[in-house]
C-alpha positions as CSV (number, residue, x, y, z in Angstrom):
1,M,-12.3,8.5,-7.1
2,N,-12.2,6.7,-10.5
3,P,-10.6,3.3,-10.8
4,V,-7.1,3.1,-12.3
5,H,-7.3,1.3,-15.7
6,V,-4.0,-0.4,-16.6
7,S,-2.4,-3.3,-18.4
8,P,0.3,-5.5,-16.9
9,I,3.8,-5.2,-18.1
10,Y,5.7,-8.4,-19.0
11,P,8.1,-8.9,-16.1
12,N,10.9,-10.0,-18.5
13,K,11.6,-9.9,-22.2
14,W,10.7,-13.5,-22.8
15,K,7.8,-12.7,-25.3
16,F,9.9,-10.1,-27.1
17,Y,12.8,-12.5,-27.7
18,M,10.8,-15.6,-28.4
19,A,8.0,-14.3,-30.7
20,P,10.2,-14.1,-33.8
21,L,11.3,-17.7,-33.2
22,I,7.9,-19.3,-32.6
23,S,5.5,-19.9,-35.4
24,D,2.7,-21.2,-33.0
25,T,1.5,-18.0,-31.3
26,A,-0.6,-20.1,-28.9
27,L,2.8,-20.8,-27.1
28,L,2.9,-17.0,-26.3
29,E,-0.6,-16.9,-24.9
30,F,-1.1,-14.8,-21.7
31,N,-1.1,-16.7,-18.4
32,W,-2.1,-15.2,-15.1
33,F,1.1,-16.4,-13.5
34,I,3.0,-13.7,-15.5
35,C,1.7,-11.0,-13.0
36,A,-0.3,-12.8,-10.3
37,R,-1.2,-16.0,-8.6
38,P,-4.6,-17.4,-9.7
39,S,-7.0,-19.2,-7.5
40,Y,-10.7,-19.4,-6.5
41,D,-12.3,-17.9,-3.4
42,S,-14.6,-19.7,-1.1
43,T,-17.7,-18.9,-3.2
44,G,-16.1,-20.1,-6.5
45,N,-15.1,-16.6,-7.9
46,H,-11.9,-16.8,-10.0
47,I,-9.4,-14.4,-8.4
48,V,-5.7,-13.5,-8.7
49,E,-3.4,-12.3,-6.0
50,V,-1.3,-9.5,-7.4
51,D,2.4,-9.5,-6.6
52,R,3.7,-6.3,-4.9
53,Y,6.4,-6.0,-7.6
54,A,4.1,-6.5,-10.6
55,M,4.1,-3.4,-12.8
56,F,1.1,-1.9,-14.7
57,F,0.9,0.7,-17.4
58,D,-1.8,3.2,-18.0
59,E,-2.1,3.7,-21.8
60,S,-4.0,7.0,-21.4
61,S,-1.6,8.8,-19.1
62,G,1.7,7.0,-19.7
63,L,2.1,6.4,-15.9
64,T,3.3,3.1,-14.5
65,Y,1.7,1.7,-11.3
66,H,2.4,-0.9,-8.7
67,V,0.5,-2.1,-5.6
68,T,1.2,0.0,-2.6
69,F,3.1,-1.4,0.4
70,D,0.2,-0.4,2.6
71,A,-2.2,-2.5,0.6
72,T,-0.1,-5.6,0.8
73,E,0.7,-5.0,4.5
74,K,-3.0,-5.6,5.2
75,G,-2.9,-8.9,3.2
76,P,-2.6,-9.8,-0.4
77,C,-4.1,-7.6,-3.1
78,K,-6.7,-9.8,-4.6
79,I,-8.4,-9.0,-7.9
80,L,-11.7,-10.5,-9.2
81,I,-11.5,-12.0,-12.7
82,G,-14.6,-10.8,-14.5
83,D,-15.7,-8.1,-16.9
84,V,-13.9,-4.7,-16.3
85,T,-16.9,-2.9,-17.7
86,K,-19.4,-4.5,-15.3
87,D,-17.8,-6.1,-12.3
88,F,-15.8,-3.3,-10.6
89,E,-18.5,-2.5,-8.0
90,K,-19.0,-6.2,-7.4
91,S,-15.3,-6.6,-6.7
92,K,-15.4,-3.8,-4.1
93,K,-18.5,-5.4,-2.4
94,L,-16.6,-8.7,-2.2
95,G,-13.6,-6.9,-0.6
96,Y,-11.3,-7.2,-3.5
97,C,-8.8,-4.5,-4.9
98,G,-10.4,-4.4,-8.3
99,V,-11.3,-6.5,-11.3
100,A,-9.4,-7.9,-14.3
101,S,-10.3,-9.4,-17.6
102,V,-8.6,-11.0,-20.6
103,D,-9.5,-10.6,-24.3
104,K,-7.8,-13.7,-25.7
105,E,-8.0,-12.4,-29.2
106,K,-6.0,-9.3,-28.4
107,C,-3.4,-11.1,-26.2
108,N,-1.1,-12.4,-28.9
109,I,-1.3,-9.6,-31.4
110,S,2.0,-7.9,-30.8
111,C,5.4,-8.2,-29.2
112,S,4.8,-5.2,-27.0
113,L,6.2,-4.8,-23.5
114,L,2.6,-4.8,-22.3
115,C,0.3,-7.8,-21.9
116,G,-2.1,-6.6,-24.6
117,G,-5.7,-7.5,-24.2
118,V,-5.4,-7.8,-20.4
119,D,-7.2,-5.0,-18.5
120,F,-7.1,-4.3,-14.7
121,L,-9.3,-1.8,-12.9
122,F,-7.7,-1.1,-9.5
123,D,-9.2,0.7,-6.6
124,P,-7.0,3.9,-6.6
125,K,-6.3,3.4,-2.9
126,V,-4.3,0.2,-3.5
127,V,-1.9,1.4,-6.3
128,E,0.6,4.1,-6.6
129,V,2.5,5.7,-9.4
130,S,6.0,4.2,-10.0
131,K,9.0,6.3,-10.7
132,K,10.1,3.9,-13.4
133,C,8.6,3.4,-16.9
134,P,9.1,0.2,-18.9
135,Y,9.4,2.1,-22.1
136,I,12.0,4.6,-20.9
137,E,14.0,1.8,-19.2
138,Y,13.8,-0.3,-22.4
139,A,15.0,2.7,-24.5
140,K,17.9,3.3,-22.1
141,S,19.0,-0.4,-22.1
142,H,18.7,-0.8,-25.9
143,F,19.7,2.7,-26.9
144,S,22.5,1.8,-29.3
145,H,20.3,-0.4,-31.4
146,L,17.1,1.6,-31.2
147,Q,18.8,4.9,-32.3
148,K,20.0,3.2,-35.4
149,E,16.6,1.8,-36.2
150,I,14.2,4.6,-35.2
151,K,14.3,8.0,-36.8
152,N,14.5,10.9,-34.4
153,F,15.1,8.6,-31.4
154,P,15.9,10.7,-28.2
155,T,19.4,11.2,-27.1
156,P,20.9,9.5,-23.9
157,N,20.6,12.8,-22.1
158,I,16.9,13.2,-22.9
159,L,16.3,9.6,-21.8
160,A,18.3,10.1,-18.6
161,T,16.2,13.1,-17.5
162,S,12.8,12.0,-18.8
163,K,9.9,11.3,-16.5
164,P,7.0,8.9,-16.8
165,G,3.9,10.3,-18.4
166,A,3.7,12.0,-21.8
167,F,7.3,11.0,-22.6
168,S,6.4,7.4,-21.8
169,L,3.6,7.5,-24.4
170,K,6.0,8.9,-27.0
171,M,8.5,6.1,-26.3
172,K,5.6,3.5,-26.3
173,K,4.6,4.7,-29.8
174,M,8.1,4.6,-31.1
175,I,9.1,1.2,-29.6
176,D,5.8,-0.5,-30.4
177,S,6.0,0.7,-34.0
178,Y,9.5,-0.7,-34.2
179,L,8.6,-4.0,-32.5
180,S,5.6,-4.7,-34.7
181,V,7.6,-4.5,-37.9
């Protein structure tokens, strides 16, 4: 099975609300504590322990993932910090759930709901698809404002019955375009 390639979702709207007020974008820089607990293993590898409730978004499918209960029941889901293009197999050999990397130049580009420039490759056995989507949830909670600002914004009925996937990608495109203005 292929690894699941995802980006973490900001757990709160801190960056969204603070970005317009802060001129120094370094203050908005990504920190591992947003989605995991960083540490080093006994051989000096930089790792993060991913929280069971951290959410991750797949920008190719529009699906949202979280670590399975089964994976955390056996112990924490630990991820090797390395190069997602080279270190996935190394992470599996070391007994980790995957690999993650950060591209600092891409991290502070936008006010998206995702931690841009942060990539995770998970072993598909340790993550499962969530029933929630951050973009659909955001659209529901900010509907009255977004429908005034975004042309052809979906109705509350459509939002209420929508499922993660293709519709999530549509919402991502609309909301990201609006947030980047």
